[in-house]
C-alpha positions as CSV (number, residue, x, y, z in Angstrom):
1,M,-6.4,13.7,28.1
2,K,-7.4,14.7,24.6
3,G,-4.4,16.3,22.8
4,E,-1.6,14.7,24.8
5,H,0.0,13.4,21.6
6,A,-0.5,16.4,19.5
7,S,2.7,18.2,19.6
8,C,2.3,21.9,18.4
9,P,6.0,22.6,18.1
10,F,6.4,19.4,16.2
11,Q,3.4,20.4,14.0
12,E,4.9,23.8,13.3
13,Y,8.3,22.2,12.5
14,K,6.8,19.9,10.0
15,L,4.9,22.7,8.2
16,K,8.0,24.9,8.2
17,E,10.1,22.1,6.8
18,T,8.2,21.9,3.6
19,T,8.0,25.7,3.3
20,H,11.8,25.8,4.0
21,L,12.4,23.1,1.1
22,V,10.3,25.1,-1.3
23,S,11.9,28.5,-0.4
24,R,15.3,27.3,-0.6
25,A,14.7,25.7,-4.0
26,M,13.4,29.1,-5.2
27,E,16.5,30.8,-3.8
28,E,18.7,28.3,-5.6
29,I,16.8,28.9,-8.9
30,G,16.6,32.7,-8.4
31,S,20.5,33.0,-7.8
32,R,20.9,30.7,-10.9
33,K,22.8,28.1,-8.9
34,L,20.2,25.5,-10.0
35,A,18.0,25.5,-13.2
36,K,14.3,25.5,-13.0
37,P,13.2,22.0,-14.0
38,N,10.6,21.1,-16.7
39,L,7.6,19.5,-15.1
40,V,5.1,17.4,-17.1
41,W,1.8,16.4,-15.5
42,L,0.3,13.4,-17.3
43,E,-3.4,12.8,-16.2
44,L,-4.4,9.2,-16.8
45,N,-7.4,7.1,-15.7
46,G,-8.9,8.8,-12.6
47,C,-11.1,11.6,-11.3
48,T,-8.7,14.7,-11.4
49,G,-9.0,14.8,-7.5
50,N,-5.2,15.2,-7.2
51,T,-5.3,18.2,-9.6
52,I,-8.1,19.7,-7.5
53,S,-6.2,19.1,-4.3
54,L,-3.2,20.8,-5.8
55,L,-5.1,23.8,-6.9
56,D,-6.4,24.1,-3.3
57,G,-2.9,24.2,-1.9
58,Q,-1.7,27.1,0.1
59,N,1.7,28.4,1.2
60,P,3.0,27.6,-1.5
61,D,0.2,27.3,-4.0
62,F,-0.2,26.0,-7.5
63,Q,0.6,29.3,-9.2
64,Y,4.0,29.2,-7.3
65,L,4.7,25.7,-8.5
66,M,3.7,26.7,-12.2
67,T,5.5,30.0,-12.5
68,Q,8.3,30.1,-10.0
69,M,9.4,26.6,-9.2
70,T,9.2,24.8,-12.5
71,N,8.6,25.2,-16.2
72,F,5.0,23.7,-16.2
73,I,4.9,22.0,-19.7
74,Y,1.7,20.1,-19.8
75,S,-1.4,19.2,-18.0
76,N,-4.5,18.2,-20.0
77,S,-6.8,19.9,-17.4
78,L,-4.7,23.1,-16.8
79,I,-3.0,24.2,-19.9
80,A,-4.6,26.7,-22.4
81,S,-3.6,24.7,-25.6
82,E,-5.8,22.0,-26.8
83,G,-5.9,19.3,-29.6
84,A,-2.9,18.7,-31.7
85,E,-1.1,21.7,-30.2
86,A,-1.5,20.2,-26.7
87,M,-0.2,16.7,-27.7
88,D,2.7,18.3,-29.5
89,Q,3.4,20.3,-26.3
90,L,3.3,16.9,-24.4
91,F,5.6,14.9,-26.7
92,D,8.0,17.5,-27.8
93,I,9.5,17.6,-24.3
94,I,11.1,14.2,-25.0
95,G,14.8,14.7,-25.5
96,D,14.9,17.5,-22.8
97,E,15.3,16.9,-19.2
98,Y,11.9,16.9,-17.3
99,I,10.2,15.5,-14.2
100,L,7.2,13.5,-14.8
101,A,4.2,13.7,-12.5
102,V,1.6,11.1,-13.2
103,E,-2.0,11.3,-11.9
104,G,-4.5,8.4,-12.3
105,A,-4.0,4.7,-13.2
106,V,-2.8,3.1,-16.4
107,S,-5.5,1.2,-18.2
108,M,-4.0,-2.0,-19.5
109,K,-6.9,-3.8,-21.0
110,D,-6.7,-4.4,-24.8
111,N,-3.4,-2.7,-24.9
112,G,-4.7,0.5,-23.3
113,L,-7.7,0.9,-25.8
114,Y,-10.1,1.8,-23.0
115,H,-8.2,5.1,-22.2
116,I,-7.4,7.4,-25.2
117,I,-5.8,10.7,-24.3
118,G,-5.6,12.3,-27.6
119,R,-4.2,12.1,-31.2
120,H,-0.7,12.8,-32.1
121,E,0.8,12.6,-35.7
122,G,-2.4,11.2,-37.0
123,K,-3.0,8.4,-34.6
124,E,-4.9,7.8,-31.3
125,V,-2.6,7.8,-28.2
126,T,-3.5,5.6,-25.3
127,G,-2.6,6.6,-21.7
128,L,-0.5,3.3,-21.6
129,E,1.6,4.5,-24.5
130,A,2.0,8.0,-23.1
131,A,3.1,6.6,-19.7
132,V,5.8,4.4,-21.3
133,R,7.1,6.9,-23.7
134,L,7.2,9.8,-21.2
135,G,8.3,7.5,-18.3
136,E,11.4,6.2,-20.2
137,H,12.9,9.6,-20.7
138,A,12.1,11.4,-17.5
139,S,14.7,12.3,-14.9
140,H,12.3,11.3,-12.2
141,I,8.7,10.0,-11.9
142,I,6.3,11.0,-9.4
143,A,3.1,8.9,-8.8
144,V,0.7,11.6,-7.6
145,G,-2.2,9.8,-5.5
146,D,-3.3,6.2,-5.1
147,C,-4.4,5.5,-8.6
148,A,-1.0,6.4,-10.1
149,S,0.9,4.6,-7.3
150,Y,-0.8,1.2,-7.5
151,G,-4.2,1.5,-9.1
152,G,-6.2,2.9,-6.2
153,V,-10.0,3.4,-6.8
154,S,-9.5,2.9,-10.7
155,A,-8.2,-0.6,-9.9
156,A,-10.9,-1.4,-7.3
157,R,-13.0,-4.6,-7.8
158,P,-13.9,-5.6,-10.4
159,N,-11.4,-3.3,-12.4
160,P,-12.9,-3.7,-15.8
161,A,-10.3,-1.8,-17.5
162,D,-7.4,-3.6,-15.9
163,C,-6.0,-0.6,-14.1
164,T,-2.7,-0.5,-12.5
165,G,0.0,1.9,-11.2
166,I,2.7,3.6,-13.4
167,S,5.4,1.5,-11.8
168,D,4.0,-1.6,-13.3
169,V,4.6,-0.2,-16.9
170,V,7.9,1.5,-16.6
171,N,11.1,-0.3,-15.6
172,R,12.4,2.2,-13.1
173,K,12.1,3.7,-9.7
174,V,8.9,5.8,-9.2
175,I,8.4,8.1,-6.1
176,K,4.9,7.3,-4.9
177,L,2.8,9.9,-3.1
178,T,-0.1,7.9,-2.0
179,G,-3.3,9.5,-0.8
180,C,-6.8,9.8,-2.3
181,P,-6.1,12.7,-3.0
182,C,-2.4,13.5,-2.4
183,H,-1.8,16.5,-0.1
184,P,-0.5,19.4,-2.2
185,D,2.4,19.9,0.3
186,W,3.5,16.3,-0.3
187,L,4.0,17.1,-4.0
188,M,5.4,20.5,-3.5
189,G,7.9,19.3,-0.9
190,T,8.9,16.4,-3.1
191,V,9.5,18.5,-6.2
192,A,11.5,20.9,-4.1
193,Y,13.7,18.2,-2.7
194,L,14.4,16.8,-6.2
195,I,15.4,20.3,-7.2
196,L,17.8,20.6,-4.3
197,Y,19.1,17.1,-3.6
198,G,17.9,14.5,-6.0
199,E,15.7,11.6,-4.9
200,P,14.4,11.9,-1.2
201,P,14.9,9.1,1.5
202,L,12.1,6.5,0.7
203,D,10.5,3.9,2.6
204,D,10.2,0.3,1.4
205,M,7.2,1.2,-0.7
206,D,9.0,4.2,-2.3
207,R,7.2,6.9,-0.5
208,P,9.2,9.9,1.0
209,L,9.8,9.3,4.6
210,M,9.5,13.0,5.3
211,F,5.8,12.6,4.8
212,Y,5.0,9.0,5.2
213,G,7.4,8.1,8.0
214,I,4.9,7.7,10.8
215,T,1.4,6.3,11.2
216,I,-1.7,8.6,11.9
217,H,-2.0,6.5,15.2
218,D,1.5,7.7,16.5
219,R,0.5,11.4,16.2
220,C,-3.3,11.3,16.7
221,P,-4.6,13.7,19.2
222,R,-7.0,11.1,20.4
223,R,-4.2,8.5,21.0
224,S,-4.5,8.9,24.7
225,Y,-8.1,7.6,24.6
226,F,-6.9,4.5,22.7
227,D,-4.2,3.9,25.5
228,E,-6.9,4.1,28.2
229,G,-9.4,1.9,26.3
230,I,-12.0,4.7,25.9
231,F,-13.6,4.1,22.5
232,A,-16.4,5.9,20.7
233,T,-19.6,3.8,19.8
234,K,-21.0,6.4,17.4
235,L,-19.9,9.2,15.2
236,G,-19.6,12.5,17.0
237,E,-18.0,11.1,20.2
238,E,-14.7,12.8,20.9
239,T,-12.9,9.7,21.9
240,C,-10.9,7.1,20.0
241,M,-12.6,5.9,16.9
242,F,-10.7,2.5,16.6
243,M,-13.8,0.5,17.2
244,L,-15.6,2.3,14.6
245,G,-13.1,1.1,12.1
246,C,-10.5,3.9,12.0
247,R,-7.6,2.9,9.9
248,G,-5.1,5.3,11.7
249,P,-3.1,2.4,13.1
250,V,-2.0,1.1,9.8
251,T,-1.9,4.4,7.7
252,Q,1.3,6.1,7.3
253,T,1.0,9.9,6.6
254,D,1.5,13.2,8.6
255,C,-2.3,14.1,8.3
256,P,-2.5,14.9,12.2
257,I,0.4,17.3,11.9
258,R,-0.2,18.8,8.4
259,K,-4.1,18.7,8.2
260,W,-6.0,19.9,5.2
261,N,-7.8,22.8,3.5
262,G,-5.0,25.3,4.4
263,H,-3.8,23.2,7.4
264,V,-7.0,23.9,9.3
265,N,-8.7,20.5,9.7
266,W,-8.6,16.8,8.9
267,P,-11.1,13.9,9.1
268,I,-10.6,12.9,12.7
269,G,-10.7,16.5,13.8
270,D,-14.2,16.5,12.3
271,D,-15.2,13.3,14.0
272,T,-14.8,11.0,11.0
273,P,-12.5,7.9,11.3
274,C,-9.5,7.6,9.1
275,I,-10.4,5.4,6.0
276,G,-6.8,4.7,5.1
277,C,-6.9,6.5,1.8
278,A,-3.1,6.8,1.8
279,Q,-2.4,3.1,2.5
280,F,-1.7,0.6,-0.3
281,G,-4.8,-1.5,-1.1
282,F,-7.3,1.4,-0.6
283,P,-10.2,1.2,-1.1
284,D,-10.7,-2.5,-1.2
285,A,-8.3,-3.4,1.6
286,M,-9.7,-0.8,3.9
287,E,-13.5,-1.5,3.6
288,P,-15.8,-1.2,5.3
289,F,-15.0,2.3,6.3
290,I,-17.4,2.4,9.2
291,T,-17.9,-0.4,11.6
292,Y,-20.5,-0.6,14.4
293,D,-20.2,-3.2,17.2
294,T,-23.5,-5.2,17.2
């Protein structure tokens, strides 16, 4: 029964769909039909996990994004410049057109005092100030990962720095790529779609439907076990892990199709329940991650 709901042709289609988006964007840029957009990566209060995930991306990879698809203007972790030069590089883009990708939550306590990202023109700049100033002028804003989307782990109880998502501090639409971390394909595909067509179709929580349109449960290769009522009682059993606390039924992403680490594996493929890291409310709303029936 295992694998009845895992459609290989559909999986191949979804992977090719993202690659096609990126390839077509590159063709349009190469033929000068479309301009290469400026991309600003603003890292706020988080763990840099989305940057690491992006660097691990394949086909296309980060170098492709940085050198071929966009003019990569700023990332405090990835650019060579530092200090005043880096901060000038960040804020000098205001006035030009750019896409703003935000990683990490916005720390709100004491007007953002608990998160200083640098000094500019002689004064300290908070992440809150940078988010507001850059967010006001961006052509599009992408929240990369849970923390940027709604607060995520940074806003988990007790949330001492009063962290929240970027959409709470800018009065405009934010495209949200939830996940802890965000899959590199989700970002690359979204940027490519913005280049080609503008804002992609979104769900009621402002996530691109092309990546978040189905639940993990809908495409899980262990779905047939769930339908037959065959449930694992401990980790390592290759049956449905719903009774162990799997959050697949409430989590909307294409992880079963896209997988991770070069599209080779994902948590359930490694006998680990989904912990709902791409669903709003993670981590607090998804705890406990493992449940044993006593």
